[in-house]
C-alpha positions in Angstrom: -185.1 21.1 91.1 -188.5 22.2 92.5 -190.2 21.1 89.2 -189.6 18.1 87.0 -189.4 18.7 83.2 -187.9 15.4 82.3 -190.6 12.8 81.4 -190.6 9.9 83.9 -190.4 7.2 81.2 -187.1 8.7 80.0 -185.7 8.7 83.5 -186.6 5.0 83.7 -184.7 4.2 80.5 -181.7 6.1 81.7 -181.7 4.3 85.1 -182.0 0.8 83.4 -179.1 1.7 81.1 -177.0 2.9 84.0 -177.7 0.1 86.4 -178.0 -2.8 83.9 -181.4 -4.2 84.8 -185.0 -3.3 85.6 -184.5 -4.7 89.1 -181.4 -2.7 89.8 -183.1 0.5 88.5 -186.1 -0.2 90.7 -183.8 -0.4 93.8 -182.0 2.8 92.8 -185.2 4.8 92.1 -187.5 3.3 94.7 -190.0 2.6 92.0 -191.7 -0.8 91.4 -189.9 -2.8 88.8 -193.3 -3.6 87.1 -193.9 0.1 86.6 -190.5 0.7 85.0 -190.9 -2.3 82.8 -194.3 -1.2 81.7 -193.1 2.3 80.7 -190.1 0.9 78.8 -192.3 -1.5 76.8 -194.8 1.3 76.0 -191.9 3.4 74.6 -190.7 0.5 72.6 -194.2 -0.1 71.1 -194.6 3.6 70.4 -191.3 3.9 68.6 -191.5 0.4 67.0 -187.9 -0.3 68.1 -186.4 -2.2 71.0 -184.5 0.0 73.5 -182.7 -2.8 75.2 -181.2 -6.2 74.5 -182.6 -8.6 77.1 -179.5 -10.7 78.1 -179.3 -13.6 80.5 -177.7 -11.3 83.1 -179.2 -8.0 82.5 -180.1 -5.5 79.9 -177.9 -3.5 77.4 -179.2 -0.4 75.5 -179.6 -0.8 71.7 -178.6 2.1 69.4 -182.2 3.4 69.9 -181.8 3.1 73.7 -178.5 4.9 73.7 -180.0 7.8 71.6 -182.9 8.0 74.2 -180.4 8.1 77.1 -178.5 11.0 75.3 -181.8 12.8 74.9 -182.7 12.3 78.5 -179.4 13.8 79.7 -179.7 16.7 77.3 -183.3 17.3 78.5 -182.1 17.3 82.1 -179.3 19.7 81.3 -181.7 22.1 79.6 -184.1 21.9 82.5 -181.3 22.8 85.0 -180.2 25.6 82.7 -183.8 26.9 82.7 -183.9 26.7 86.4 -180.6 28.7 86.6 -181.9 31.3 84.2 -185.1 31.8 86.2 -183.2 32.2 89.4 -181.0 34.8 87.8 -184.1 36.7 86.7 -185.2 36.7 90.3 -181.9 38.2 91.3 -180.7 35.0 93.0 -177.1 33.9 92.5 -178.0 30.2 92.3 -177.9 27.5 89.7 -176.3 24.3 88.4 -173.2 23.9 86.2 -172.2 20.8 84.5 -168.5 20.6 83.8 -166.4 17.9 81.9 -162.7 17.8 82.8 -159.7 15.5 83.0 -158.5 13.5 86.0 -155.1 15.3 85.8 -156.8 18.5 87.0 -158.5 16.8 90.0 -156.2 17.7 92.8 -155.2 21.1 91.5 -157.5 23.3 89.4 -160.7 21.4 90.1 -160.1 21.3 93.9 -159.4 25.0 93.9 -162.6 25.6 91.8 -164.6 23.7 94.4 -163.1 25.6 97.3 -163.7 28.9 95.5 -167.4 28.1 94.8 -167.9 27.0 98.4 -166.4 30.3 99.7 -167.6 32.8 97.2 -170.7 31.3 95.5 -172.1 28.7 97.9 -175.5 28.4 96.1 -174.0 27.3 92.8 -174.1 23.6 92.4 -171.3 21.9 90.4 -171.7 18.5 88.7 -168.3 17.3 87.4 -167.6 14.4 85.0 -164.1 13.2 84.7 -163.7 12.4 81.0 -161.2 11.9 78.2 -160.9 14.8 75.8 -162.9 13.0 73.0 -165.7 12.2 75.5 -165.7 15.8 76.9 -166.0 17.1 73.3 -168.9 14.8 72.6 -170.7 15.6 75.8 -170.4 19.3 75.0 -171.7 18.8 71.5 -174.7 16.8 72.8 -175.5 19.5 75.4 -175.1 17.4 78.5 -172.3 19.6 79.9 -171.9 23.4 79.6 -168.2 23.8 80.0 -165.3 21.4 79.1 -161.7 21.7 80.0 -159.3 19.2 78.4 -156.0 18.4 76.9 -155.8 18.7 73.1 -159.6 19.0 72.7 -161.0 17.8 69.4 -162.3 20.7 67.5 -166.0 20.6 66.6 -168.0 22.9 64.5 -170.0 24.7 67.3 -167.3 25.0 69.9 -166.2 28.3 71.2 -162.7 28.3 72.8 -162.9 30.6 75.8 -159.1 30.1 76.5 -156.3 27.9 75.3 -152.6 27.7 76.3 -149.7 25.7 75.0 -148.1 23.3 77.4 -144.6 21.8 77.7 -143.6 18.1 77.7 -141.0 17.2 80.2 -139.5 14.7 82.6 -141.0 14.7 86.1 -138.7 13.7 89.0 -138.4 14.1 92.7 -135.7 16.6 94.0 -133.4 13.8 95.0 -133.5 12.0 91.6 -130.2 11.7 89.6 -131.6 13.9 86.8 -132.8 16.6 89.2 -129.8 18.9 88.8 -130.5 19.5 85.1 -132.4 22.6 83.9 -133.7 20.6 80.9 -133.2 17.1 79.5 -133.9 14.9 76.5 -135.4 11.5 75.9 -132.0 10.1 75.2 -130.7 11.3 78.6 -133.8 9.9 80.4 -133.4 6.6 78.6 -132.1 3.9 81.0 -133.7 5.4 84.2 -136.6 3.5 85.7 -139.9 5.0 84.4 -143.5 5.2 85.4 -146.1 6.0 82.7 -149.7 6.7 82.0 -151.6 3.8 80.5 -151.3 3.4 76.7 -155.0 4.2 76.3 -154.5 7.8 77.6 -154.0 10.7 75.2 -150.5 11.8 76.5 -149.1 8.3 76.3 -150.7 7.7 72.9 -149.1 10.9 71.5 -145.6 9.9 72.8 -146.0 6.3 71.6 -146.9 7.5 68.1 -144.1 10.1 67.9 -141.4 8.3 69.9 -142.2 4.6 69.8 -138.5 3.7 70.3 -138.4 5.3 73.7 -141.0 3.1 75.4 -139.8 0.1 73.4 -136.4 0.5 75.0 -137.7 1.7 78.4 -140.6 -0.4 79.5 -142.2 1.4 82.5 -142.0 -0.4 85.8 -145.5 1.0 86.5 -148.2 2.0 84.0 -151.5 3.2 85.3 -154.5 5.4 84.4 -154.4 6.8 88.0 -152.3 9.9 87.9 -152.4 10.1 91.7 -150.8 6.7 92.0 -148.1 7.7 89.5 -147.3 10.9 91.4 -147.0 9.0 94.6 -144.4 6.7 93.0 -142.5 9.8 91.7 -142.4 11.4 95.1 -140.5 8.3 96.4 -137.6 9.5 94.3 -136.4 6.5 92.3 -138.5 6.9 89.0 -139.1 9.4 86.3 -142.2 10.1 84.1 -142.6 11.8 80.7 -145.7 13.9 80.6 -147.0 17.5 80.4 -146.5 20.1 83.1 -150.2 20.3 83.5 -150.3 16.9 85.3 -148.1 18.0 88.2 -148.9 21.7 88.8 -149.8 21.4 92.5 -146.7 19.3 93.2 -144.5 21.8 91.3 -145.9 24.6 93.4 -145.1 22.8 96.6 -141.7 21.7 95.5 -142.5 18.0 95.8 -141.6 17.3 92.2 -139.5 19.0 89.5 -140.3 19.5 85.8 -137.4 19.3 83.3 -138.5 20.5 79.9 -137.6 18.1 77.0 -135.4 19.7 74.4 -136.0 17.1 71.7 -136.7 18.6 68.3 -140.1 17.9 66.7 -141.9 17.6 70.0 -145.2 19.4 69.3 -146.7 21.4 72.2 -150.0 20.0 73.6 -152.7 22.5 74.6 -155.1 22.9 77.5 -158.4 24.6 76.6 -161.6 25.8 78.2 -164.5 25.4 75.7 -168.2 26.1 75.6 -170.9 25.5 73.0 -171.6 28.6 70.9 -175.1 27.4 70.1 -176.3 27.8 73.7 -176.4 30.9 75.9 -174.0 30.6 78.9 -175.6 31.1 82.3 -173.9 33.4 84.8 -173.0 30.4 86.9 -171.3 28.7 84.0 -169.5 31.9 83.1 -168.2 32.2 86.6 -167.0 28.6 86.6 -165.2 29.0 83.2 -163.6 32.3 84.4 -162.3 30.6 87.5 -160.9 27.7 85.6 -159.0 30.0 83.3 -157.7 32.3 86.0 -156.6 29.5 88.4 -154.8 27.5 85.6 -153.0 30.6 84.4 -151.8 31.3 87.9 -150.6 27.8 88.5 -148.8 27.7 85.1 -147.1 31.0 85.7 -146.0 29.9 89.2 -144.6 26.7 87.7 -142.7 28.5 84.9 -141.6 31.5 87.0 -143.2 33.8 84.3 -145.7 36.7 84.4 -149.4 35.8 83.9 -150.4 35.6 80.2 -153.7 37.3 79.2 -156.9 35.2 78.9 -157.6 34.0 75.4 -153.9 33.9 74.4 
């Protein structure tokens, strides 16, 4: 930005919370540690509440400090949105967009979004945070991101769902896997084959654990990770299978590197993928372009993976 609307003391609080100490924040910002410490103490005196716990090895935000960090991020987001609006008033297609999305989209939809912005809208800056669905919903509600795209997004009062689509759960295998000749499969048929799996803390695995606890109890994964790229690398080697949604492997399905076998088990609820904005805040043109690209590209990848015509936006 050419102008700075976020008060400097708030930036210092945010930096200390992020880096863990006044000294680390000083190195990151290039500001004297004494100046940062002085501003933080002034804020604490003015608010009559400590912003940090002073620990032997650093500083940790208190509840008041966390609230101030959230306010700082919202302030910065509003300042960037103002800058975007002013540029649009001047007829310039510029601006910043803050997006929250999942790691499973990183090497597919999000990579395509980056390439499209670079080619078609090179003056739009994208800030992307990889977050879990609950975190993405919270960031959207707090105003620190403008657009969120996530699996089974928690519904909040002020959300506006731009687009949502039901997904399928299935078994992912390489073309040479023993299950690869099937058009569909079931958990019972997959049982006994070596598995890889997402970590138990991730939403997809949590759903499967809650609904089909017997499956993972009887089929302990040979590899569990929160890195989807690592898991897909193991799948491409051909000896293991993974239970997940089709969303996680759209690029690999399009290239024929992996296969998706829909699960025919009864009672398996369809997960959803959604693009969501906050209805309380006007959407900038830049953010609207980003949300439209996310919807269009995801629809295209899903249609290609399923061999079906494109479904209309908002369905």
